[in-house]
C-alpha positions as CSV (number, residue, x, y, z in Angstrom):
1,M,0.0,0.4,0.2
2,T,1.6,3.4,-1.0
3,E,2.0,5.7,2.0
4,L,0.7,9.2,1.4
5,P,3.1,11.8,1.5
6,D,2.5,14.1,4.5
7,I,1.8,17.2,2.1
8,A,-1.2,15.0,1.1
9,F,-2.4,14.7,5.0
10,G,-1.7,18.5,5.2
11,A,-4.5,19.1,2.0
12,V,-6.7,16.7,3.6
13,G,-6.7,18.1,7.0
14,A,-7.1,21.4,5.3
15,V,-10.0,20.6,3.4
16,K,-11.8,19.0,6.6
17,R,-11.2,22.3,8.4
18,C,-12.7,24.8,5.4
19,D,-15.6,22.4,5.2
20,A,-15.6,22.6,9.3
21,A,-15.8,26.2,9.1
22,Q,-18.2,26.8,6.4
23,G,-20.4,24.5,8.4
24,S,-20.2,26.2,11.6
25,L,-20.8,29.6,9.6
26,L,-24.0,27.9,8.1
27,G,-25.3,27.8,11.4
28,V,-24.1,30.9,12.6
29,R,-26.2,32.7,9.7
30,R,-29.1,30.4,10.9
31,R,-29.2,31.4,14.3
32,M,-28.9,34.9,13.3
33,A,-32.2,34.7,10.8
34,S,-34.2,32.8,13.6
35,R,-33.2,36.1,16.1
36,Y,-34.1,38.4,13.4
37,C,-37.6,36.9,13.4
38,A,-38.1,36.8,16.7
39,A,-37.4,40.4,16.8
40,A,-39.3,40.7,14.0
41,T,-42.6,39.0,15.7
42,E,-41.8,41.2,19.0
43,A,-41.8,44.2,16.8
44,L,-45.0,43.5,15.0
45,H,-46.6,43.1,18.4
46,R,-45.7,46.2,19.8
47,G,-47.3,47.8,16.5
48,E,-44.1,48.4,14.9
49,G,-44.3,47.3,11.5
50,G,-41.8,49.2,9.6
51,R,-38.9,47.8,12.4
52,A,-40.5,44.3,11.6
53,V,-39.5,44.7,8.2
54,A,-36.1,45.8,8.5
55,L,-35.8,42.7,10.8
56,L,-37.0,40.3,8.3
57,V,-34.8,41.7,5.6
58,N,-31.9,41.6,7.7
59,A,-33.1,38.0,8.3
60,V,-33.7,37.2,4.9
61,R,-30.1,38.6,4.0
62,C,-28.9,36.0,6.7
63,R,-30.9,33.1,5.2
64,K,-32.3,33.1,1.7
65,R,-34.7,30.5,1.9
66,G,-37.3,30.0,4.8
67,P,-40.0,31.4,6.7
68,A,-38.2,34.2,7.2
69,K,-38.6,35.2,3.3
70,R,-42.2,34.0,2.6
71,R,-43.1,36.5,6.0
72,L,-41.5,39.4,4.4
73,L,-43.2,38.9,1.1
74,S,-46.5,38.2,2.5
75,L,-46.4,41.5,4.8
76,T,-44.8,44.2,2.2
77,N,-46.2,45.6,-0.5
78,E,-44.8,46.8,-4.1
79,F,-42.6,49.7,-2.3
80,G,-41.0,47.3,0.1
81,M,-42.9,48.7,3.1
82,L,-45.5,47.1,5.5
83,R,-48.8,46.3,3.3
84,K,-51.5,48.6,4.6
85,A,-55.7,48.3,4.1
86,S,-55.4,50.2,0.7
87,Y,-53.3,50.9,-2.3
88,E,-54.2,54.7,-1.2
89,E,-52.6,54.2,2.0
90,D,-49.7,52.0,0.8
91,A,-49.0,55.0,-1.8
92,R,-49.0,58.0,0.9
93,H,-47.2,55.8,2.8
94,A,-44.5,55.6,0.7
95,F,-44.5,59.4,-0.3
96,F,-44.3,60.4,3.1
97,G,-40.8,58.1,3.5
98,V,-39.8,59.5,0.3
99,Q,-40.1,63.1,1.1
100,L,-39.0,62.7,4.8
101,S,-35.9,61.2,3.8
102,R,-35.2,64.1,1.5
103,Y,-36.0,66.6,4.3
104,L,-33.4,64.5,7.0
105,A,-30.8,64.6,4.7
106,R,-31.2,68.2,4.4
107,K,-30.5,68.4,8.3
108,R,-26.9,68.3,10.0
109,T,-28.5,66.3,12.6
110,R,-30.4,63.9,11.0
111,R,-32.9,63.5,13.2
112,I,-36.2,65.4,14.2
113,A,-35.7,67.0,17.6
114,T,-39.1,68.4,18.9
115,P,-42.7,67.4,18.9
116,A,-43.8,71.0,16.9
117,E,-41.2,70.1,13.9
118,A,-42.9,66.4,13.7
119,D,-46.0,68.0,13.4
120,M,-45.6,70.8,10.8
121,L,-43.9,68.0,8.8
122,V,-47.3,65.9,9.0
123,E,-49.1,68.7,8.4
124,L,-47.1,69.5,5.0
125,L,-47.0,66.3,4.1
126,L,-50.9,65.3,4.3
127,D,-51.6,69.0,2.1
128,T,-49.1,67.8,-0.5
129,W,-50.3,64.4,-0.4
130,Q,-54.0,65.5,-0.9
131,E,-53.2,67.7,-3.9
132,Q,-51.7,65.2,-5.9
133,W,-53.1,62.3,-4.9
134,E,-55.9,62.6,-7.5
135,Q,-53.4,63.0,-10.3
136,I,-51.8,59.6,-8.7
137,R,-54.4,58.0,-8.7
138,R,-55.4,58.4,-12.5
139,S,-52.0,57.7,-13.3
140,N,-52.1,53.8,-12.7
141,G,-48.4,53.5,-12.9
142,S,-46.0,51.1,-11.6
143,A,-44.0,51.5,-8.3
144,T,-41.2,52.4,-10.1
145,E,-42.8,54.9,-11.8
146,L,-44.9,56.0,-8.6
147,I,-41.5,56.5,-7.0
148,E,-40.1,58.8,-9.8
149,A,-43.2,60.6,-9.3
150,F,-43.2,61.5,-5.5
151,G,-39.0,62.0,-6.2
152,R,-40.3,65.5,-8.4
153,V,-42.5,66.7,-6.1
154,R,-40.9,69.6,-4.4
155,I,-42.2,70.3,-1.0
156,V,-40.9,73.8,0.5
157,F,-39.9,72.8,4.5
158,P,-39.0,75.6,6.8
159,Y,-35.9,75.5,7.2
160,V,-32.5,76.8,5.1
161,E,-31.8,74.0,2.5
162,L,-28.4,73.1,0.9
163,P,-27.2,74.6,-2.5
164,P,-29.2,73.3,-5.5
165,D,-26.6,71.0,-6.2
166,F,-27.0,68.9,-3.3
167,Q,-31.1,69.1,-3.3
168,D,-31.2,65.6,-5.8
169,P,-31.0,62.6,-4.7
170,M,-28.3,60.4,-5.7
171,V,-28.5,57.5,-8.8
172,E,-28.3,54.4,-7.7
173,V,-26.5,52.4,-10.2
174,D,-25.6,48.6,-11.4
175,F,-21.9,48.6,-12.5
176,D,-22.1,45.4,-13.5
177,R,-24.8,45.9,-16.2
178,G,-24.0,49.8,-16.7
179,E,-27.4,51.0,-16.0
180,R,-29.5,52.4,-12.8
181,L,-30.5,50.0,-11.1
182,Q,-34.3,48.3,-11.7
183,P,-36.0,48.1,-8.6
184,E,-37.9,44.9,-9.9
185,R,-34.3,43.0,-10.3
186,R,-33.0,41.2,-8.1
187,C,-30.9,43.2,-5.4
188,W,-27.0,43.6,-5.9
189,C,-26.5,42.6,-2.1
190,G,-27.6,38.6,-3.1
191,S,-30.4,38.1,-0.9
192,G,-32.4,36.8,-3.4
193,L,-35.2,39.5,-2.8
194,S,-35.8,42.5,-5.3
195,H,-33.9,45.6,-4.9
196,F,-37.3,47.5,-3.7
197,R,-37.7,45.0,-0.7
198,C,-33.9,44.7,0.2
199,H,-31.3,47.7,-0.2
200,G,-33.8,49.9,-2.3
201,R,-36.4,49.8,0.0
202,I,-38.3,52.6,1.4
203,Q,-38.2,53.2,5.0
204,S,-41.5,54.3,7.0
205,A,-41.8,57.2,8.8
206,A,-41.2,55.4,12.2
207,E,-37.7,54.3,11.0
208,L,-36.5,57.3,9.9
209,G,-37.9,59.4,12.9
210,I,-34.3,59.2,14.3
211,G,-34.6,60.7,17.7
212,K,-37.0,61.3,20.3
213,F,-39.9,62.4,18.0
214,C,-41.6,60.9,14.8
215,P,-44.5,62.0,12.6
216,K,-47.4,59.9,13.3
217,I,-48.8,59.1,10.1
218,S,-52.0,56.7,10.3
């Protein structure tokens, strides 16, 4: 019987250690996904739907297949946000999310500081939404078209704005394809989710309300 050289035994040992490390990593990812799912359930029980969606997205990033993905798809709408009772509510919350992101991006503190500021934001956003809703409803556009339309709406918020060059949001680009990211395509991170349900997801007002106060949008 031919004896294997020491280098061969070393290679076999390295492969076994690599397999063990991969198995250990998969176990860690499964445990993390389970913890995210449990935290999402608690968030839903507390009425924190936006946070629950964010936690489920993290669970799917840890483990592509399983109950987390099925639950996420059942809970979210075409904007990647918590599904509401009607299309109008889904669109309104997406509009608020787009505009609040823009508002906070221009603030140095990136937070809503007082209840008065939160009330001001809700009033401005609701007034603007009521002006835009009929036109939006008649357009019957896709989620991508609606998000682009929401971004074109300019609200004059009562604070000193950044120069015009900084007002427009960044354009997300797929460098592999050499084109703009399409929300319906799978996310670049490899989660298996569409871009709209993963890194392109619109954050809710509750998630964007960093700090002590947050606009309450019904």
